[in-house]
C-alpha positions as CSV (number, residue, x, y, z in Angstrom):
1,M,-69.7,-103.5,-55.9
2,S,-70.7,-100.2,-54.6
3,K,-73.1,-99.5,-52.1
4,Y,-75.6,-96.3,-52.7
5,V,-77.0,-94.1,-50.3
6,L,-79.8,-91.9,-51.8
7,V,-81.0,-88.7,-49.7
8,T,-84.1,-87.1,-50.7
9,S,-85.8,-84.2,-48.5
10,G,-89.4,-82.6,-48.3
11,V,-91.6,-79.9,-46.7
12,C,-89.2,-77.1,-48.0
13,S,-86.0,-76.7,-49.8
14,S,-82.9,-75.4,-48.1
15,L,-82.9,-77.5,-44.9
16,G,-79.2,-78.6,-45.3
17,K,-79.6,-81.7,-47.2
18,G,-76.1,-81.1,-49.0
19,V,-74.5,-80.5,-45.9
20,A,-76.0,-83.9,-44.3
21,S,-74.8,-85.7,-47.2
22,A,-71.3,-84.1,-46.9
23,S,-71.2,-85.0,-43.3
24,L,-72.1,-88.6,-43.8
25,G,-69.6,-89.2,-46.7
26,S,-67.0,-87.4,-44.2
27,L,-67.9,-90.0,-41.8
28,F,-67.5,-92.9,-43.7
29,E,-64.6,-92.1,-44.9
30,C,-63.3,-91.6,-41.3
31,C,-64.4,-95.3,-40.7
32,G,-62.1,-95.9,-43.5
33,Y,-64.3,-96.3,-46.4
34,K,-63.7,-94.7,-49.7
35,V,-66.9,-92.6,-50.9
36,A,-68.1,-90.8,-54.0
37,M,-70.3,-88.1,-53.9
38,M,-73.2,-87.2,-56.6
39,K,-75.8,-84.2,-56.9
40,C,-78.9,-84.9,-58.9
41,D,-80.3,-81.2,-59.7
42,P,-83.6,-80.9,-61.3
43,Y,-83.4,-77.7,-63.2
44,I,-83.5,-77.9,-66.7
45,N,-80.1,-76.0,-67.2
46,V,-77.5,-78.1,-68.5
47,D,-75.1,-76.6,-65.9
48,A,-75.1,-73.9,-63.2
49,G,-72.9,-71.7,-65.0
50,N,-75.7,-69.3,-66.2
51,I,-77.7,-69.2,-63.0
52,S,-77.7,-66.1,-60.7
53,P,-76.0,-66.4,-57.7
54,Y,-79.1,-64.4,-56.4
55,Q,-81.1,-67.7,-57.4
56,H,-78.9,-70.7,-56.6
57,G,-75.7,-69.3,-54.9
58,E,-72.0,-69.7,-56.0
59,V,-70.8,-71.6,-58.9
60,F,-68.1,-74.1,-57.9
61,V,-65.9,-75.3,-60.6
62,T,-64.3,-78.7,-60.3
63,E,-60.9,-79.8,-61.4
64,D,-61.9,-80.5,-65.0
65,G,-64.0,-77.7,-65.4
66,A,-67.5,-78.5,-64.7
67,E,-69.6,-75.4,-63.4
68,T,-71.6,-76.8,-60.7
69,D,-74.1,-76.2,-58.0
70,L,-72.5,-75.3,-54.9
71,D,-73.4,-78.1,-52.9
72,L,-70.2,-79.8,-54.6
73,G,-68.7,-77.4,-52.6
74,N,-69.7,-79.0,-49.4
75,F,-69.1,-82.2,-50.8
76,S,-65.3,-81.2,-51.7
77,R,-64.9,-79.4,-48.2
78,F,-66.0,-82.4,-46.1
79,T,-64.8,-85.2,-48.1
80,D,-61.3,-85.9,-49.7
81,V,-63.1,-86.9,-52.9
82,N,-61.6,-85.0,-56.1
83,L,-65.0,-84.1,-58.0
84,T,-65.5,-83.8,-61.6
85,S,-68.3,-83.4,-64.0
86,A,-69.3,-86.8,-63.3
87,N,-70.4,-85.8,-59.6
88,C,-72.9,-83.2,-60.5
89,I,-75.8,-83.9,-63.0
90,T,-79.1,-82.1,-63.7
91,I,-82.4,-83.1,-65.8
92,G,-81.2,-80.6,-68.8
93,K,-77.8,-82.5,-68.9
94,V,-79.8,-85.7,-69.1
95,Y,-82.3,-84.5,-71.3
96,N,-79.4,-83.0,-73.4
97,S,-77.8,-86.6,-73.6
98,V,-80.8,-88.4,-74.6
99,I,-82.1,-86.0,-77.4
100,K,-78.7,-86.3,-79.0
101,N,-79.2,-90.1,-78.8
102,E,-82.4,-89.8,-80.4
103,R,-81.1,-87.5,-83.2
104,A,-78.2,-89.9,-83.7
105,G,-80.7,-93.0,-84.3
106,R,-79.5,-95.0,-81.1
107,Y,-82.9,-95.8,-79.8
108,N,-83.7,-97.6,-83.2
109,G,-86.6,-95.9,-83.8
110,R,-88.5,-96.1,-80.3
111,T,-90.6,-93.8,-79.3
112,V,-88.4,-92.0,-76.7
113,Q,-90.3,-91.5,-73.3
114,V,-89.3,-90.2,-69.9
115,I,-89.5,-93.7,-68.6
116,P,-87.5,-96.1,-69.6
117,H,-85.0,-93.3,-71.3
118,I,-84.7,-90.4,-69.0
119,T,-84.7,-92.8,-66.2
120,D,-82.4,-95.2,-67.6
121,E,-80.0,-92.1,-68.3
122,I,-80.3,-91.1,-64.5
123,K,-79.4,-94.6,-63.4
124,R,-76.4,-95.1,-66.1
125,R,-74.7,-91.6,-64.6
126,I,-75.3,-93.2,-61.1
127,L,-74.1,-96.9,-61.4
128,N,-70.9,-95.2,-63.8
129,L,-69.8,-93.1,-60.8
130,G,-69.8,-95.9,-58.5
131,S,-68.1,-98.5,-61.0
132,Q,-65.4,-95.8,-62.1
133,S,-64.7,-94.1,-58.8
134,G,-64.3,-97.9,-57.3
135,A,-66.0,-96.3,-54.0
136,D,-67.3,-98.5,-51.3
137,I,-70.1,-96.1,-50.9
138,V,-71.4,-93.6,-53.3
139,L,-73.9,-90.8,-51.7
140,V,-76.3,-89.6,-53.9
141,E,-78.5,-86.1,-53.1
142,V,-81.5,-85.6,-55.1
143,G,-81.9,-82.1,-55.3
144,G,-85.4,-80.3,-54.8
145,T,-88.4,-81.6,-52.8
146,V,-90.6,-84.7,-53.0
147,G,-93.7,-83.4,-54.8
148,D,-92.0,-80.9,-57.1
149,I,-92.9,-81.8,-60.4
150,E,-89.3,-81.3,-61.7
151,T,-88.0,-84.0,-59.1
152,I,-90.1,-86.9,-60.4
153,P,-87.9,-88.3,-62.9
154,F,-85.0,-88.7,-60.3
155,L,-87.2,-90.0,-57.7
156,E,-88.3,-92.8,-60.3
157,A,-85.0,-93.6,-61.1
158,V,-84.3,-94.0,-57.0
159,R,-87.3,-96.1,-57.1
160,Q,-85.7,-98.2,-59.8
161,L,-82.5,-98.5,-58.3
162,I,-83.5,-99.7,-55.3
163,R,-85.7,-102.4,-56.9
164,E,-82.9,-103.5,-59.1
165,L,-79.8,-103.4,-56.6
166,G,-81.9,-104.4,-53.8
167,R,-82.4,-103.2,-50.2
168,Q,-78.9,-104.6,-49.0
169,N,-77.2,-102.7,-51.2
170,T,-79.2,-99.1,-51.3
171,V,-80.3,-97.1,-48.1
172,C,-82.7,-94.2,-48.6
173,I,-82.6,-91.1,-46.5
174,H,-85.3,-88.9,-46.1
175,L,-84.9,-85.1,-44.7
176,A,-87.5,-83.4,-43.8
177,L,-88.6,-80.3,-41.3
178,V,-90.1,-80.8,-37.8
179,P,-90.9,-77.3,-37.1
180,I,-91.4,-75.7,-33.4
181,I,-94.5,-73.7,-33.3
182,I,-96.0,-70.6,-30.7
183,G,-95.5,-72.3,-27.6
184,G,-92.5,-74.4,-28.2
185,E,-94.4,-77.5,-29.5
186,L,-93.0,-79.9,-32.2
187,K,-94.9,-80.8,-35.0
188,S,-94.5,-84.0,-36.7
189,K,-97.2,-83.8,-39.2
190,P,-95.4,-82.1,-42.1
191,I,-92.3,-84.9,-42.2
192,Q,-95.5,-87.4,-42.0
193,H,-96.9,-86.0,-45.1
194,S,-93.6,-85.9,-46.7
195,V,-92.7,-89.3,-46.5
196,K,-96.5,-90.3,-47.5
197,Q,-95.6,-88.2,-50.9
198,L,-92.1,-90.3,-51.0
199,Q,-94.2,-93.3,-50.4
200,E,-96.7,-92.5,-53.2
201,A,-93.6,-92.2,-55.6
202,G,-93.0,-95.8,-54.5
203,I,-90.1,-95.2,-52.3
204,Q,-90.0,-96.4,-48.5
205,P,-87.2,-94.6,-46.7
206,D,-85.0,-96.7,-44.2
207,I,-83.8,-94.0,-42.3
208,L,-85.2,-90.5,-41.3
209,L,-83.4,-87.0,-40.7
210,C,-85.5,-84.5,-38.9
211,R,-84.7,-80.8,-39.5
212,C,-85.4,-79.0,-36.1
213,E,-83.9,-76.5,-33.8
214,Q,-83.7,-78.9,-30.8
215,M,-83.1,-82.5,-30.5
216,L,-86.2,-84.7,-30.7
217,D,-86.9,-86.9,-27.9
218,E,-87.7,-90.6,-27.4
219,A,-91.5,-90.6,-27.4
220,L,-91.5,-88.1,-30.7
221,R,-89.0,-90.2,-32.5
222,K,-91.3,-93.0,-31.7
223,K,-94.2,-91.1,-33.0
224,V,-92.8,-90.4,-36.4
225,G,-91.6,-93.6,-36.8
226,L,-94.9,-95.2,-36.3
227,F,-96.7,-92.9,-38.8
228,C,-93.6,-93.0,-41.3
229,N,-93.1,-97.1,-41.3
230,V,-89.7,-96.4,-40.1
231,S,-88.5,-98.3,-36.6
232,P,-87.5,-95.5,-34.1
233,G,-83.7,-96.6,-34.0
234,A,-83.7,-95.1,-37.4
235,V,-85.2,-91.4,-36.7
236,F,-82.4,-89.1,-36.2
237,T,-82.1,-85.3,-35.9
238,S,-80.2,-82.6,-37.5
239,T,-80.3,-79.8,-35.5
240,D,-79.1,-76.3,-35.7
241,V,-75.3,-75.7,-35.1
242,E,-73.8,-73.4,-32.6
243,K,-71.1,-72.0,-34.6
244,S,-70.3,-74.0,-37.8
245,I,-72.0,-76.5,-40.1
246,Y,-68.4,-78.2,-39.4
247,E,-70.2,-79.6,-36.1
248,L,-72.6,-81.9,-38.0
249,P,-70.2,-84.7,-38.6
250,V,-69.7,-85.1,-34.7
251,L,-73.4,-84.6,-34.1
252,F,-74.5,-87.4,-36.5
253,H,-71.3,-89.6,-35.2
254,E,-72.8,-89.0,-31.5
255,Q,-76.7,-90.2,-32.4
256,K,-74.7,-93.3,-34.4
257,I,-76.2,-92.4,-37.8
258,D,-73.2,-93.6,-39.5
259,A,-73.4,-97.5,-37.7
260,K,-77.2,-97.4,-38.6
261,I,-76.5,-97.0,-42.3
262,L,-73.4,-99.4,-42.3
263,E,-75.6,-101.6,-40.3
264,K,-78.3,-101.6,-43.2
265,L,-75.6,-101.6,-45.9
266,G,-74.3,-105.2,-44.2
267,L,-71.1,-103.3,-44.4
268,K,-68.2,-104.2,-41.4
269,Q,-68.3,-101.9,-38.4
270,K,-65.2,-100.0,-38.4
271,K,-63.8,-97.6,-35.7
272,C,-64.2,-94.2,-36.8
273,D,-61.7,-91.8,-36.0
274,I,-63.3,-88.1,-35.9
275,S,-60.4,-86.1,-34.5
276,I,-60.1,-84.4,-37.8
277,W,-63.5,-82.6,-36.9
278,T,-63.2,-82.3,-33.0
279,D,-59.6,-80.9,-33.1
280,F,-61.0,-78.3,-35.6
281,L,-64.0,-77.8,-33.2
282,D,-61.6,-77.2,-29.9
283,K,-59.7,-74.7,-32.1
284,L,-63.1,-73.2,-33.0
285,K,-64.5,-73.0,-29.5
286,S,-61.2,-71.4,-27.8
287,P,-59.9,-68.7,-30.2
288,L,-57.1,-66.6,-29.1
289,Q,-58.3,-63.3,-30.5
290,T,-60.8,-61.7,-32.9
291,V,-60.1,-59.9,-36.1
292,T,-62.5,-58.4,-38.7
293,V,-62.4,-58.8,-42.6
294,G,-64.7,-56.9,-44.9
295,M,-65.9,-58.5,-48.2
296,V,-66.9,-56.2,-50.8
297,G,-69.7,-57.5,-52.8
298,K,-72.9,-57.0,-54.9
299,K,-76.0,-54.8,-53.0
300,D,-77.8,-56.9,-50.9
301,Y,-75.8,-60.2,-51.6
302,L,-76.2,-63.3,-49.8
303,D,-73.5,-65.2,-48.1
304,N,-73.9,-68.1,-50.4
305,C,-72.9,-66.0,-53.3
306,Y,-69.4,-66.0,-52.2
307,K,-69.7,-69.3,-50.0
308,S,-66.4,-70.9,-50.9
309,V,-64.5,-67.7,-50.2
310,R,-66.0,-67.4,-46.8
311,E,-65.7,-70.9,-45.9
312,S,-61.7,-70.8,-47.2
313,L,-61.3,-67.4,-44.7
314,F,-63.0,-69.3,-42.2
315,H,-60.6,-72.4,-42.4
316,A,-57.3,-70.4,-42.1
317,A,-58.5,-68.3,-39.3
318,V,-59.4,-71.6,-37.3
319,T,-57.4,-74.0,-38.5
320,S,-53.9,-72.1,-39.0
321,H,-54.4,-69.0,-36.6
322,Q,-57.0,-70.4,-34.0
323,I,-58.5,-67.2,-33.9
324,D,-62.3,-66.0,-34.2
325,L,-62.9,-64.5,-37.7
326,K,-65.8,-61.9,-38.4
327,I,-66.9,-61.2,-41.9
328,E,-68.4,-58.0,-42.6
329,K,-70.9,-57.6,-45.7
330,I,-69.9,-54.3,-47.8
331,D,-72.3,-53.3,-50.0
332,A,-70.2,-51.9,-53.2
333,E,-73.1,-49.9,-54.5
334,T,-72.8,-47.9,-51.2
335,L,-69.7,-47.1,-51.2
336,E,-70.2,-45.6,-54.9
337,N,-72.7,-43.3,-53.7
338,I,-71.1,-41.8,-50.6
339,D,-68.2,-39.1,-50.4
340,S,-66.0,-40.8,-47.8
341,V,-65.6,-44.9,-47.4
342,D,-63.8,-44.6,-44.3
343,K,-66.6,-45.0,-42.0
344,Y,-67.3,-48.1,-43.6
345,L,-63.7,-49.5,-44.1
346,N,-61.8,-48.0,-41.3
347,C,-62.9,-50.6,-38.6
348,L,-61.7,-53.6,-40.9
349,D,-58.7,-55.3,-40.2
350,G,-58.3,-56.7,-43.8
351,I,-60.3,-56.3,-47.1
352,V,-61.3,-59.3,-49.5
353,V,-62.7,-58.6,-53.4
354,P,-63.7,-61.7,-54.5
355,G,-65.2,-62.7,-58.3
356,N,-67.8,-60.4,-59.7
357,Y,-69.6,-59.9,-63.1
358,G,-71.3,-57.2,-64.1
359,Q,-70.8,-53.0,-64.0
360,R,-73.1,-52.7,-61.0
361,G,-71.0,-51.8,-57.9
362,F,-67.9,-51.3,-60.4
363,L,-67.1,-47.7,-58.7
364,G,-67.6,-49.1,-54.9
365,L,-65.5,-52.0,-55.7
366,L,-62.6,-49.8,-56.9
367,A,-63.1,-47.6,-54.0
368,A,-62.6,-50.3,-51.7
369,V,-59.1,-51.4,-53.3
370,K,-58.1,-48.3,-53.4
371,Y,-58.5,-47.6,-49.6
372,A,-56.5,-50.9,-49.2
373,R,-53.8,-49.7,-51.2
374,E,-53.5,-46.3,-49.5
375,H,-54.1,-47.4,-45.9
376,K,-51.7,-50.4,-46.2
377,V,-54.7,-52.5,-45.2
378,P,-54.0,-56.3,-46.1
379,Y,-55.8,-56.8,-49.3
380,L,-57.1,-60.1,-51.2
381,G,-58.5,-59.9,-54.8
382,I,-59.9,-62.7,-56.5
383,D,-60.8,-62.8,-60.2
384,L,-62.2,-59.1,-60.8
385,G,-60.8,-58.4,-57.5
386,M,-57.2,-58.8,-59.3
387,Q,-58.0,-56.8,-62.4
388,L,-59.5,-53.8,-60.5
389,M,-56.2,-53.4,-58.8
390,A,-54.7,-52.7,-62.2
391,V,-57.6,-50.7,-63.3
392,E,-57.3,-48.7,-59.9
393,T,-53.5,-48.0,-60.6
394,A,-54.4,-46.8,-63.8
395,R,-56.9,-44.3,-62.7
396,S,-55.1,-43.2,-59.6
397,L,-51.5,-43.2,-60.0
398,L,-51.2,-42.8,-63.7
399,K,-54.3,-40.6,-64.3
400,W,-55.9,-42.4,-67.0
401,E,-59.5,-41.7,-66.1
402,D,-60.9,-43.5,-68.8
403,A,-59.1,-46.7,-67.8
404,D,-61.7,-49.6,-67.6
405,S,-62.5,-53.2,-68.8
406,T,-64.1,-53.9,-71.8
407,E,-66.5,-55.8,-69.9
408,F,-68.1,-52.6,-68.7
409,M,-66.9,-50.0,-71.2
410,Q,-66.4,-51.4,-74.8
411,N,-64.7,-48.4,-76.2
412,C,-62.5,-47.1,-73.4
413,K,-59.0,-45.8,-74.7
414,H,-57.0,-47.5,-72.1
415,A,-58.7,-51.0,-71.9
416,I,-56.6,-52.4,-68.8
417,I,-58.7,-55.6,-68.8
418,S,-60.3,-57.1,-71.9
419,L,-61.0,-60.4,-73.9
420,P,-57.8,-62.0,-75.4
421,E,-58.7,-61.6,-79.0
422,E,-58.9,-57.7,-78.4
423,Q,-55.4,-57.4,-77.6
424,A,-52.8,-56.9,-79.6
425,G,-50.5,-60.2,-80.5
426,I,-53.0,-62.4,-78.6
427,T,-54.3,-65.5,-80.8
428,S,-56.3,-67.3,-78.4
429,T,-60.2,-66.7,-78.0
430,G,-62.3,-65.3,-75.4
431,V,-63.2,-68.8,-74.5
432,M,-64.0,-69.0,-70.9
433,K,-61.0,-70.4,-68.9
434,L,-62.6,-73.1,-66.7
435,G,-60.6,-75.8,-64.4
436,A,-57.1,-76.4,-63.3
437,A,-54.1,-74.9,-65.0
438,L,-50.8,-74.7,-64.7
439,V,-49.1,-71.1,-63.3
440,N,-45.7,-70.0,-63.1
441,L,-44.8,-68.0,-59.8
442,N,-42.0,-65.2,-60.1
443,K,-39.0,-65.3,-57.9
444,N,-38.9,-62.7,-55.3
445,T,-42.4,-61.9,-54.8
446,K,-44.7,-62.4,-51.7
447,I,-46.9,-65.0,-53.7
448,F,-43.7,-67.0,-54.2
449,D,-42.8,-67.0,-50.4
450,I,-46.5,-67.9,-49.8
451,Y,-46.3,-71.3,-52.1
452,K,-42.7,-71.9,-51.6
453,K,-42.8,-73.3,-55.5
454,R,-42.0,-72.3,-58.9
455,Q,-45.1,-73.8,-60.5
456,I,-49.1,-74.4,-59.2
457,S,-52.1,-75.7,-60.3
458,E,-55.1,-73.6,-59.6
459,R,-58.7,-73.5,-60.6
460,H,-59.8,-70.8,-62.8
461,R,-63.2,-69.5,-64.2
462,S,-62.7,-66.2,-65.9
463,K,-62.8,-64.7,-69.7
464,Y,-61.4,-61.3,-69.1
465,T,-57.9,-61.0,-68.9
466,F,-55.3,-58.1,-68.0
467,D,-53.6,-56.9,-71.3
468,K,-49.7,-57.2,-70.9
469,R,-48.9,-54.2,-73.0
470,Y,-49.8,-51.9,-69.7
471,E,-47.4,-54.1,-67.7
472,D,-44.3,-51.6,-67.6
473,D,-46.8,-48.8,-66.5
474,M,-48.2,-50.9,-63.7
475,A,-44.8,-52.0,-62.2
476,Q,-43.7,-48.0,-62.6
477,N,-46.1,-47.4,-60.1
478,G,-46.0,-49.9,-57.9
479,L,-47.9,-52.8,-59.4
480,I,-45.9,-55.7,-60.6
481,T,-46.7,-59.1,-61.8
482,S,-46.2,-62.0,-59.8
483,A,-47.2,-65.1,-61.7
484,T,-48.5,-66.0,-65.1
485,A,-50.4,-68.7,-66.7
486,V,-48.0,-71.5,-68.3
487,S,-50.5,-72.1,-71.4
488,D,-50.8,-68.7,-72.4
489,S,-48.5,-66.3,-70.5
490,Q,-51.4,-64.3,-69.1
491,T,-50.9,-62.2,-66.0
492,E,-52.3,-64.5,-63.1
493,A,-51.4,-62.5,-60.2
494,F,-50.4,-59.1,-58.9
495,E,-49.0,-57.4,-55.9
496,W,-48.2,-54.0,-54.8
497,K,-44.4,-53.5,-54.0
498,D,-44.4,-51.2,-51.2
499,H,-47.5,-52.6,-49.3
500,P,-47.7,-55.0,-46.5
501,W,-49.9,-57.2,-48.2
502,G,-51.6,-56.5,-50.9
503,I,-52.1,-59.8,-53.6
504,G,-54.6,-60.2,-56.3
505,V,-55.1,-63.6,-58.3
506,Q,-56.7,-64.4,-61.3
507,Y,-57.6,-67.9,-60.6
508,H,-60.1,-69.5,-57.6
509,P,-58.1,-70.7,-54.6
510,E,-61.1,-71.1,-52.6
511,F,-62.3,-73.9,-54.7
512,V,-59.5,-76.4,-53.3
513,S,-59.5,-75.1,-49.1
514,R,-60.5,-77.5,-46.6
515,P,-61.1,-77.3,-43.0
516,S,-58.2,-79.5,-42.4
517,N,-55.9,-78.2,-45.1
518,P,-56.6,-74.4,-45.7
519,H,-55.2,-72.9,-48.9
520,P,-51.8,-71.3,-48.4
521,L,-53.1,-68.1,-49.8
522,F,-55.7,-67.7,-47.3
523,I,-53.3,-68.6,-44.5
524,A,-51.0,-66.0,-45.5
525,F,-53.5,-63.4,-45.7
526,I,-55.3,-64.2,-42.2
527,G,-51.7,-64.0,-41.2
528,A,-51.4,-60.4,-42.7
529,V,-54.7,-59.4,-40.9
530,I,-53.5,-60.4,-37.7
531,R,-50.2,-58.4,-37.7
532,N,-52.3,-55.4,-39.1
533,K,-54.7,-55.5,-36.1
534,Q,-51.6,-55.7,-33.7
535,K,-50.1,-52.6,-35.4
């Protein structure tokens, strides 16, 4: 039977609950236990696919094509768990399932209510993950904060789970803020009130994780434990890290929080080998050189909008090349409103254009692609970043001024990028391609040399594709097709023929990169960036 670690939070959001949960999952794996991870989101959306990245950060895509919360990206990067749609539930998904059951008459005429029907569905999904994964420990992160009206069904389900499974099979960890006020004094009142709200929901936390800028001393831990009905030995600190979130597993292990959880769950204390993290941090703290990569995106974009891409670049820089990577945020809308982009781009050793949606900033993104091609700057385009390579070639070299994507210009004469059903001879519909799909790599290309195999599997999140009737026009102007989809032969990758390193891919390699195992495409790109700087 699986044991369950239930993680809640209070005071305010964005305290790092997802990273903390992922770090604990990693530590349990380092101890030799099999883990499963789950995120419970209180929003009514069925999934994260239609939520603006400005509100909720990037959408992380699982192997089976689920569009999920970005915390699943942290779960994937910190642990070896292969995530699926079962690892993320929203209250919208739960209500949708319950309503479908009601319409099908599966409740035998009973009045459908939050308790027991909604809470039973939440518990069913949590317990199913444990039984189907065969995990020793299931970590369940409850999104939102204690006191939010949206979180009430999840907290009630947690209360029932603890009662039904017993305290020996469940541990509740509560993460809350311990702020530092003017003068440097640490205040424990916020976490006291947060725990009080949790207790009012019928849940007594077993472990407190205090989010603070500095480590809590013994006296403050005793005070927090006393007022929150938790032993001082079960009060820990999640502090601000110096360089990277990947310091957290080491920080938690040094405080022995993993040992305390295993003790409360009655699990054997195994030797915990955290060398995977200490080795990474050793490289991080002793870089051989520094390079600068520009990431071109929408106006004032948040780092979380392209979190997986940033992390993948970071993994490759540290693990594979032991360098200090500086990522410059470049505003695409600024680039399209100036006469020359040189002053923004000539200080860069490499350029990345990640996936984007919508026409805003389109000309700025296009200007960055043109600059990378003409100035021989290493370039990596993902999704729209790949598609723009074709549009830029058409406009700059073929002189088709109206070349565009039907996503932005429906009636353009040269629709270089369009929906599959808009292309001649294509029978497939424009349904979003989501999840893992096979890709064939063409020999005698840079991308083939990177993967060193003929066929690969990569995750997708795309709807618009390159129209293959323009393939010869592109090739004659130095943009060659280097990969195609196995399922429908659609173009999956471009590269500039007479360029040191310019590759664009339709798929999303960032979703499978890990600190200990960077994605080969990012490794190769950072290698090209280093060579460019050395010139």
